[in-house]
C-alpha positions, 0 to 999 in steps of 0.5 A: 946825660941822656943815657943816664936819665934813661936808665934812671927812667927804666929803673923808676918804672921796674921799681913802681911795677915791683912795689905794686906787685908786692902791695897786691901780694902783701895779703897775709901776716904772721898771727903767732910763732911757737917753737916745739919739739918734735920726734925727728928720726928717733931724736928730739928736734925743735920745730917752728910752728906757724900761724899765718892770717889772711888779712885781705879784703875779699875771699881769696880764691885758688889758685895761689901759692905761699912761699916760707923762707927761713934763713940764718941771719949771719950766713943767709943760709937756707934753713928751710924754703918751702912753697905752698900750693893751692890750685883746687878750683874750689878752694877758697881762703876766707878773710881772717882765716889762718894756714898753720905751717910748721918747719923742722929746725933740725939743721938749724940746731946741728949748724948752732947747737949752743943756741939750742941747748937747754930750751924749754918747750913750748916757746910762744911767740919766740924773737927768731933772732935770738936763735940766728933766724930770719922768716919770711912769708909771702904770697908768691902768686895769685890770680886777680882779675883773670891775670897772674901776679908773681912776686919779683925775684929781685930785691927792691933794696938792690934797684934802690940803691942802683937807682941812687948810684945813678942819680949821683952820677947824673947830678955830678955830671950836671954840676960840672963846668967845663972850659972852651980848653976842654971842648973837642971838635969832631967831625960828627 
C-alpha cells in the first residue's frame, strides 16, 4: 500500500505540473479556417489556411515557439507537423494579433482521394473531421518570468488512466480482509 500511495502521489504531482504548464501555454485560439486550392508542382492541391489569434492578457515577447500538428483521425498518421519559432528579441505579438500559417494537404488528398474529389473552393470554417483530419495548434515553449516553459510531451490522459488504475488497485487492497490463517510469520 505504501508503494502504491507513493506512486499515486508522484503521478498527481506530475499531473498538476503538466496542467499548470498547459494553462500557461494556452495563449492562442483558432479564429478561422479556410480550405483553398493552390498550385503544387503543376497540380492543384488543397491548402488549409489558419488564423490563430493570441488571447494572452499581456503582449507576448519573443522567444516563443508555436507547434502545429495535423493528423488523420482514423490512423493518427501525421499529415503535417510544423514548428514556427519566433526568436528575434525585439519581436512582440500583441493581444488580439493573429498569425496565419498554411498547410498544403497534398498528402491528405493522396491518402484519401475520395474525400477531396469534386470540392468547390474556398470552404470557410470547414469541420476538419469531415476530411478525416485533426488539427492541434499550441505554444510549445515560451519564456515567462525569466524561465522557459515547455509543453510536456506526455498526454495528460495517459497519466489520468494510470492514476485511475493505481487508485483502483489501492482501493482493492484497502477492502481486502485477511484471516489469521493467511498470516505469514517471517524472521524480519
